[in-house]
Every structure is written in structure tokens, then in C-alpha cells.
C-alpha positions, 0 to 999 in steps of 0.5 A: 207622887210625894207631896211637897212640903208646905213649909220653909226648911230653913225657917224650921231648922231656925226655930228648934235650933233655937229651941233645943239650945235654950232648953237642951235636948232632954229638956225640949219637949215635943209639945215646945218643937210644936209652938217654936215651928209652927208645925204639927208632931206629925208633920215635924217628925215626918220630914226630920225623923224623931226628935233625935232626928230633928235635934241632930239636924237643927245642930248640924244647921248651928254648926254649918251658921256659927262654928264652921261659917266663923273658921271659914271667914278667918281662915279667908281673911287673916294670917294664921296667927291672927284667926286663933285670936279672933275666933276667941275674941269673937266667941267672948263678943257673943257670949256677951251679947248673948242675953239668955247665956246660951253657950254653945250648942255644940258644947252643951250637946257634949255635956248632955250626951250619955254612955249608951249613945254612942252614934251620938257622941262620936258625931259631937267628938267628930265636931270637937275635931274639926275644931282642934284640926283648925287650931291645928292648922293656923298653929303649924302654919304660923309656925312655919311661916315665922310668926310665932315661935315653935314653942309648943308643938301644933297637935298640943297647942290645938289640944289645949286651945280646945280645952280652953275654949270648951272651958270658957264656953260653960263659964260663960253660962254662968258667969259671962263678964269680959274680964274673966273671959279675957282673963281665961284666954290671954295666958294660952295665948301668951304661952303660944305667942299668939297676939293678944286679944283687943282691948276694945270690943269690936262688933262680931259679924252678923248672924246668930251668935254661937 
């Protein structure tokens, strides 16, 4: 009979996620992971496999508590057009509030993918597809309800919004200035007839930033 784990998996994944998110996959050493989680290397790898396995679990943990949480919350609390605008608004607020300028762990992962790791690239691509699908649902629903005009096809609008998101995520890592981030997003929203970003900052939802 297997021995029960003597650690809190959530807390370990939180610590591993923080380490990977801050330094990236390649730059995060086993020593960094041991220090951040408080576990020995054998304990870590017995529980999660190798470093790559731990990274994939950490990325899944990050997505579940940031991007997926945001999408689920917005889809149950706002109109279709408002969801897109508030999605970007929260991205701005969290980017500005992050003193370490970590950006988005998913986008950071996309930048680190290499041609010799097709499985990892496919994992990242699938998650980006989920974000694009969220944008597509919002635009299509807003067009069907008459909330916005059908000026751009929903598929094209979703692709444009995803590209805008990736761009500001990268920009925020090196230049997290509200005015510049707003200026990068506002034309995309205006083109699609979506609501403008709020002029005043409002508190973002509590939890890990991302």
C-alpha cells in the first residue's frame, strides 16, 4: 500500500508555480524548486515526475486559478460585450499591480517553446485556443443579441483579440504603464464596437494575479 503524501499538494504547486512564473522554465533550477517548495528533489520528482512534469502541473494550476477562473466568472456575471472589455481591464489592473512584472505564465511558456518539444507546444497552443474560443463566444453572442454590430466576423474578431492580448502581455513585462496598455487595447475594442475600458481603476478579483 502506498504511503500517503506528507505535504499539501496545493501549497507545493503554488510554490512551484511562483518559481516557474518568475524565472521561466529553463532558468528555474531544481535547487530553486527545492528551496521554494520545501521538498527534497526525490520527493518532488516522485510526486510529479521530472522537472517538465512538474512544470506542466504548475502551468495547469496557474491556468485553473487565473485565466479559467476569470473566464468562468465573467461568463456568469456580465453581458457578452462587457465580458471582453472587463477581461482586458483585469489584465491591465493585474499587470500594473505585479511588482515583479511576471506577465502571463501561459504567454511566457509560448515564448519558451522549442521546435523539438512538440507535445509542450501543443499544450500551450490548446490553451491559447481556449482563450480565442472565449472571445469568439462573446463576440458571436453580442452580435446575435444586437449588443454590437456585425462589423467583423466573430472568428476574425477572436483572432485579433487574442493577438492583442499576447501583445500587451509581452509589453506589460517590460513597460507596465497604464496609458500605454490602454492605448494598445482601446482601438481593438472600438473596431468591434465593444464597450470602452473603464476610465478609473477598480479592484481586480482577489487571488493570484495572471
